[in-house]
N, C-alpha and C positions, 0 to 999 in steps of 0.2 A: 590499434588494439586487438589484439586475437577476439573476434566475434563471431559467435553461432546465429546464424541465421534461419529460421524454419518457417516455413512457409507455403502455401499452394504453389502447384505450377501456373503460374499467370503473369500477365503482363507486369503487373505492382511488384510483386517479389523480385522479376527480372530487372525492373527498372531501381529498385532499393540495392540490389546485389552490384549494379553497376554502379551506383553512384558512391556506396561504400568501399568499393574497389578503387574509384578514381581517388577518394579520400585517403587512401594508403592502408586500408585495415587488412588485416590479415583475417582471413574468411573461412568458415567451414558452412556450407548449406545443406540443410535437411528439407526433402520435401515430404518425408516419409517421417512420422514421429518416431517409429518401431523401431527406428535405426539411432536412436540416441543412445543406446549401449556401447554403439560401436563409431563414434566419430573420431576422427585421426587428430584433429587440432584442438588440446586444452582449451576451451575459450575464457575469457576473464568476464565476459558479459554474454548472454541470451538476449536475442530480438525476434521477437513473436509474431507475425502478421496474420491478422485475421483471415478467415475464409469460409467457404459455403461447406455445410454438410457433406461428409463426416469428419471435417477438419475443426477441431474443436481447442481453441488455445487453453481453456479451463484444464482440461485432461492432460494436455502436455504440459502446463505447468505444476499440476500434479505428481507427473510423472517423473519431471526434472526433479523434485523433492523428495519423491520415494526413492529415487537410486542415488539419494544423498548428495546431490548438487547444491552448493552455496552459493552459485553464480548470481549477481545481480539480473533479474528477469524483466524486461521492458515488453510490453504488449502493445500492438497497433490495432485499436477497433474501430467502430462505428462511433461517430462524433457525439450522439445524442442518446446512447442506449446505456442507461445507468445502471438498469438490470444486469445486463453483460460484464459492465465496470466492476460491479460488486461481486460477480460471479468468478471471475478472473483473478481480482485481487484475494477472496477469500481461498482459491487454489492455491497460492504463493506468489503472483506476480508481484515485483516489487513497486511497480508503476504502470499504469496507462494512459496512454496519448491516442487523441483522434488519428485517424489513418492517413490526413493529408498534411500533417506536420512535417517541414522541409527537414533533410538530413543532418542540417547542423545544428539544430535544435535538439533533434534525437542524440545526437553524438554528446552535446555538453548534458543532457541529461543523463546518459550513460556514464560518463567522467565523473559527473556528482555521485550519482550511486555508487562506483567503485571506489571513491574516496571515502564514501561513508562505510564501505564494505572492510576497509583496511585500518579504522581506526582501532588503536591497539586495546586499548583497555577494557576489562571485564569489569563492571561497575554493580554492585549491590543496593539497591535503593528499596529504604522502607518508609511506609507512611501507616501508621497504627499497625495493624495486623498483615498489612498487604506487603510483599517484598517480591522485587523482581531482581534477575540476573542479566545483565545485558550481555554477557560473555555465552553462557547457556539459552539463552532467551526462553529461562523457567520463570514462572510466576505461581506463588503461593499466597492463598489467605487464609489467616487462622491454621496455617501449617498444612492446608489440603492444597493439592496440584491444581492449578487451572491451565487448560489447554485454549491458547489463543491464535488466530490465525494472524501472519505475517503483518500485516496492516495494522490488526489490532493491538498487536504487540508494540509495533512503532508508535500508534497513537498513545497507548499508556506508559511508555518511556517518555514520551516528551512530555506528557503532562506531570509524570513522577519528578521529572527534572527541575521543573517548576512549581511544586508543591503551594497553593494558595493562590497564583497568579490567575487571572482571569484573560484568556484566548478568545478573540474574535473567531467566526468562521475562517476568515480570509486568513488569518496568523496561521490556524491551525492547518487549513489548506497548503499553503506556501511551505509550513515547517515539514509536514509529514508527506502529501501528496506532489509537492512541489509544483504546485500550480493553483492559482487562484482562479480558476475559470467557474463560472457560476454552475454550469452541468455538473460539477462534484460536490454542490452543496448536498444534495439529496443523499449520495455515496456516504458523506461526512455523518449526516444525521443517523444513517443505518448503521454506521460502525460505532458510533457512541449508544445506540440503543442496544447494541450486541455485544458490546464492552460492558456496558452497564448491567445485562443481564447474567454476564459471567462474573463479573468482580462483586456485585453488590447484592443481587439477590440470594435472598435467605441468610442476611446478615443485618444486625439491627442499626449498625452505623453504617450510613451511605456515604461514600467517598466522592464518587463521580457527580458533578452538579451541572446543571443548565442554568446560568444568570440570566435573566430575564433582560432582555435588550443590550446583553454586553457579549455572552459569548459562553466558554466552558472553562472548569477549573477542578481539580482534583486537591480535595483538603479534608482533615477530619473533624471540621467544624462546618457549621451550616452558614455559607455567606449569605449576606441580604440579597434580596430579590431572586434566591435559588430555586427551582421547580425541576420536577422529576419528568419533563419531556425531555425529547433530541433535538428540539432546535431553540436558538436563544430569542428568535425575532418576537417582537410582542404581538398580542394577538390582534392589534389595528394594522401594523405593518403586514402581517402575514395577510388580513383581508385585503390591504391595497395590492399585495403580491398576486391573489388569486383571479 
C-alpha cells in the first residue's frame, strides 16, 4: 500500500522503513512535518512514530487534518502513556499502538482502517433529538451542532448503531480502538466522560449511560443499573483493582 511514514531521524524509524520496504510498501518518508504539503507520493495511510521534543505526533495529526487529508492515521507511542494516547487521539489519529508492535500487526491494523475508510454509505442515525451523519461526520442535539474529536465520533456512532444494547469495556475497545489492552481502559473512560459532557450536558434527557457491572449503552430510557460515572465496574471491583 502507498504509505507515508513520519518519524524522527533515528534507528527505530530507519528499521521500520526497511521492514515496510521489504514488505513491498510504496513509501514516502518525512523527518520534518513541515514538509507535509510537499509529499510526492499520495498515501493511502499515514504512520507516525513518536520521538523526543520538538517532534510532536499530536501536532502532526492536527496538521494532517487541517490540510484536509482524510487518510487513516496510526501512531506508535510509548506503551503505558495513557495521557499521550488521549492527546494524540483527540488531535485526529485513528489508532494508537505501542512502539514495540511488530510490523505485520501494524500493517493489519492499517488494512482494517482502510477497509473502514472505504465503506460507502452515508447513514443518518437518530435517537430522540440526537442526530449523527456518518458521511459528513456531523452531530446535532436539538438542532444544535456538536463538535467531536474523531475518536469521540467513532464511539458515538458505534453506540448509535446499537441503541439500547449494553457493551462491556472490552467490546467497546475492540470495536472502536481495535484493541482490548487493559492500558486502553482509562482512555475509554475519558472518552466516555468527554462524549457525555458534549452530548448530554444541558439536556434534561440523558442518553449515554454507564450500566454498573456491565458496560455502556445509549438509550432514551434509563436502563436498570445506570449511573453517571465513566466506568462500569462495581465499587467492590474498583477497590479490588486499586
